[in-house]
C-alpha positions, 0 to 999 in steps of 0.5 A, a space after each residue: 499500500 502506498 499513501 494516497 494524495 488529497 490534493 488534486 495533483 502533485 503540483 507544488 514542491 515539498 520544500 519549506 517555502 518563504 511566504 514573507 520578505 521585507 525592504 524599504 518602501 517608497 511611494 506606498 500609501 496603502 497596501 497594493 496587490 498584484 502579480 509578479 513578473 520578471 519580464 518588464 518588456 511584456 507587462 501591460 497590466 498595471 497590477 504587476 510587480 517587476 523584479 529587478 536586481 539592478 538600478 530602477 529605471 523606466 515603467 513609472 507606472 508599475 510597482 517594482 521590487 529591488 534587491 539592490 539600493 541603487 534607486 532613482 529618486 526621481 521615480 514616483 510609482 511605488 517600489 520596495 528596494 534593499 530586499 535581501 532576497 526575492 528568489 522565492 517569487 515566481 513569475 504569476 505569483 500574487 503578492 502584497 506590499 505595504 508601507 512598511 515594505 512588507 512583501 507577502 505571498 498571497 498565491 503561489 502559481 506553481 503550488 496547491 496549498 494556496 490558503 486565504 487567511 480571513 482573520 486571526 481572531 477566533 471564539 475558541 482557544 484550542 489547547 493544541 491550536 498551531 496558530 493562537 488567536 489574536 485580538 486585533 480587529 483585522 477583518 475589513 482590512 484583510 477582506 479588502 486584500 482578498 477583494 483585490 487578490 481573488 480576481 487575479 488568481 488564475 481561473 484553473 486554480 484546482 483548490 483554495 483553502 479558507 482559514 483563520 482564526 475563525 473565518 465565520 467571525 468575518 460575518 457578512 464579509 465571509 459570505 461576500 467573500 464566498 460569493 466573490 470566489 464563486 464568480 470568479 473561481 467557479 471550477 475551484 474546490 474551496 475548503 474552509 477550516 471552521 470550528 462550526 459553531 456559527 452554524 448552530 444558528 440555522 440562518 448562517 447555514 441557510 445563508 450559506 446554502 443560498 450560494 448554491 455552490 457545491 464545490 465548498 467543503 467545510 472542515 470542522 473539528 470534533 475532538 470527543 463524544 463527551 461534551 465536557 471533553 471537547 469543550 475543555 480542549 477548545 476552551 469554550 463553553 457549550 462549543 460541543 452542543 453548538 458544533 454538533 448542531 451546526 453540522 446538523 444545520 449544514 447537512 439539513 441544507 445539503 452542505 458538505 462537511 469534513 469532520 477533523 479530529 486532532 490526535 493527542 493525549 486528551 482525545 485518545 481515551 475515547 477515540 473509538 467511542 467518537 467513531 461510534 458517536 460519528 456513525 450514530 449521530 453524524 452519518 452525513 459527513 462526507 470525509 473524516 481526517 484524523 490528524 497528527 499534532 503540529 508541534 507549534 503554537 499552543 501545543 508547545 505551551 501545553 506540551 505535557 498536557 496534549 503530546 503523546 508519542 503517536 506510537 503510543 496510540 496506534 491500537 486506538 487509532 486503528 480501532 477507530 479507523 477500521 470501525 468507520 471504514 467498515 461502515 463505508 466512510 471516507 477516511 484519511 490519516 494526516 501528518 503521521 509518517 508511514 514508518 509509525 503506522 501499521 501497514 493496515 493504516 497505510 491506504 489511509 495516510 495522506 500527504 496533507 502537509 502544506 508545501 511551504 512548511 513541509 520537511 523531512 529529517 536526515 534518516 528519511 533519505 534511506 526510507 524506501 517510501 519517502 515519496 509516498 510519505 507526507 513527512 513533517 512540519 518543518 516548524 519543529 523537527 526536534 519534537 517528534 516520535 522516538 520511533 522514526 525510522 527509515 523503512 527497508 523491507 529487506 531488513 524487516 
């Protein structure tokens, strides 16, 4: 057996990609969004950024990105100079530049792991959140950037993620953004990561259904069949009831749901009971993902409470997965390496880690199934299972 791929193609190199750099900005009053080009002779569209390594000259109506310091001071168009490195940008990538000189990659043309961050605010505070929520009021400013970004995204984009924080906290702007995506990218699969609580209110589920866009999938976490456990893990009262009710309201409105379970010390003891709860109460979910921890953010802060070596929960994971598989559920295992999993689970293992934060350990170079394994989160390679090893079928 080999690991199956979730993504729509093999596109996207599995390396640690840089998504941000910074230089010195000039003539920039507010954030600008545009495509990248290295061909300054053939760029008619004004919404482009021309990359140059030398002196900035000509094309005064374009925005420029410059690695060097040689800049003509009579230029009135926007530019960022003294940028340390621009090699990570490809022609066709979409970026933003702001008055502080920040250059943020918003869309990578050669990747299938593009995601729109709608807000860093969240009404959960999960013990193992990889991106701890922030209280800043960022919704409208981020929406303005996405409103410029979406029309620039190639029409053949196969999949686009939407995440946060909690994206539904954007309120009416959340639905406005989805309408814009449907208009500009009608063939693109949209995967929304949400805690699902907003859909406990029927009007939100109905409003989503009114879009009549069957390419939307909502990824919603559920961490236990017991309400108190789930509420504790997400650190929010009544979250379990709202999440389950939200999923039922979505199902009643024919919306597609992926149920996500992050595997940690707190979710493992009732994992099989959770699978039975899903079978009895959530039979409409289209996909179930069992996910290994990303060892950053709140996970590190709550390490002793949430960390468990994956090798120590394989029995529970196998029981939970096989139970659901018998009843015909579509199941994937994310973020776990093939060398840790029994071969009975290999067919469920999926290369799920985004290319910009995906790495392998040195011992993986000797592994015969490396090309089928999803690897590791590059943000914290030191905190991994003690049982990682290269697979060599001749020696087993």
